[in-house]
Residue, then its C-alpha position, 0 to 999 in steps of 0.5 A: x704801866x709805870x716805866x723805870x730806867x736802869x744803867x747796867x755794867x759788870x753785873x752792877x745796876x744803877x737806878x736812874x734818878x737815884x743817887x745811891x750805890x749800885x746793887x748787884x745782879x740778882x739782888x733785886x730778884x732775891x728781894x722779891x723772892x723773899x717778899x710776903x705776897x699775901x697782901x698782893x694776892x688779896x688785892x688781886x682777888x678784890x680787884x677781880x671781884x670788883x671788876x666782875x661786879x661791873x659786868x653783872x650790874x650794868x643795868x642798874x647805874x647805882x650799883x654800877x657806880x658803887x663797884x666802879x668806885x671800889x675798883x678804882x680804890x683798889x687800883x690806888x692801893x696798888x699804885x701806893x704799893x708800887x711807889x714804895x718799891x725800890x725799883x721805883x725810887x727814881x720815878x717822878x710822881x707825875x708818872x704815877x699820877x698819869x697811871x691813876x688818871x686813866x680811869x678818869x679819862x675813860x669816865x670823861x669820855x663816857x660822861x653822858x652814858x653814865x648820866x643815862x643819855x644816848x647822845x650829848x645834850x647841848x645848852x640844856x637848862x637845869x631842870x633838876x636832872x643829874x649834872x655832868x661829872x665835874x673835872x677832878x684833877x686830884x688823885x682821888x676818885x669821887x663820883x656824884x651820888x646823884x648820877x648813880x641813883x638807882x632809878x637811872x637806867x642805862x639806855x644803850x646796852x651796846x654802849x655800856x658793853x663798849x664802856x665795860x671793855x674799856x674798864x676791863x682793859x684798864x683793870x687788866x693792866x693792874x691785874x697784870x702788874x700784880x701777876x708780875x710780882x706773884x709770878x716771882x713767888x709762884x713760879x720763880x721760887x719753886x723753880x729755883x729750889x728745884x734747880x738748886x737741889x735736883x736735875x738742873x736740865x729737868x728743872x729748866x725744861x719744866x720752866x720753859x714748857x709750862x702751858x696754861x690756858x689763862x694768859x694772866x696766870x702767874x704760873x705762866x713763864x712770861x716776861x711781863x712787859x717790854x724793855x728798850x736798851x741802848x748803849x751809852x758812854x759814861x762820864x768815866x769813859x766806860x760803856x754802859x747799857x741803859x735800859x727802860x723797863x715798862x714794868x717790874x715783870x720785864x726787869x725780874x724776868x731779865x734778871x732771872x734769865x741773865x742769872x741762869x746764863x751767868x750761873x749766878x741765881x739766888x739760892x735758898x738757905x738750907x737753914x732759914x729758907x730765905x733766898x740769898x745771892x751766893x758769894x765765893x762759890x755757887x754751891x754755898x748752902x747757907x746765907x750770912x744773915x742772922x740765924x732764926x732763934x740765934x742772937x750772935x750766929x749766922x745761918x752759915x755758922x749754925x749750918x756748919x755746926x749742924x752739918x758736922x753734927x749730922x756727919x757725926x751721927x752717921x759716922x762711928x769713927x767721928x763719934x769715937x773721935x768726938x768723945x775722945x776730943x771732949x774728954x781731952x779738952x776737959x782735962x785742960x780745964x781740970x789742969x790735967x793737960x796743958x794747951x800745948x799737949x792738947x794741941x799735939x794730941x789733937x793733931x795726932x788724933x785727927x790723923x788717926x780719925x782721917x786714917x779710919x775714915x779712909x779705911x786704913x785702920x779699923x774702928x777698934x784700932x782708932x778707939x784703942x789709940x785715942x783712949x790708951x792710958x798714955x793719952x790720959x796720964x795726969x800731969 
């Protein structure tokens, strides 16, 4: 609908027409995995309802015009949303204007039909009958109220059926665009969670074997558009791949599949539940973003603390070690133990802890060694 171009090299992506640093492979997919799609879902439902009303109100031109105008307003809302997306930061305004004008073009071609006539009438004097639609070059869609008065009826059902087909084809472009974003939330997101935590091969098999009746279903694995790639030599002497994507769905599909090939796909944070791109190893469980409910700790810091707490809860040896550690650390604050002595004690205590975890000494021996009188003498 509204194409955009990117330049790619070494897992970095530059947006065409944007003077800004590149983003990393998977970063944009992560952005849409975390996006709240509720408004888009509502918009798709409203757009579908307005389009359906066109089919059942074609005999009454007044109602037909009302629902046609409503459908157009929903399309404008979607284009306004699209303009704000980071993928479209470098797309010129004229490309959006062209997409918004497609419905105008359909209306112009069927002008006489909407006036209630079968054939164009030339050199007709003004007799008070509804006048043709005036050409409107503005991005706003306005309809003459006179044309859509209830008493005017469509005279040729075959032509209105053909007109409806054009309207539906125009509508499908907008619904497909919404589905491309919803597919990230409804298909990619649950797949990536399953891929992360379960059997990767089973998750991949289910992803590729989904078979749905409705082609427009956001749950269907679909590339969502087209891409055209060429290779060019940059000013720095390096080869870049320059790609034009016809829609966001084509780009996000490529991002997912390329990430799977390179084993670099977004992961779901085990603490906050948001997706992130792992750094320094794929099996990272926590992101570096501020943790929910914390003012100065990241999910990674909170996660490490929680992970250790779970280990302690499930391990009698760690529970014994923790009790002794806290007791000895308190002796520093009370002046009964120096920091140097505590460092020596903690090193020995950790060796004893590890020996118990490895089965080299018993729990009773560990507790005896960590709590014997020598460890607690004052001074």
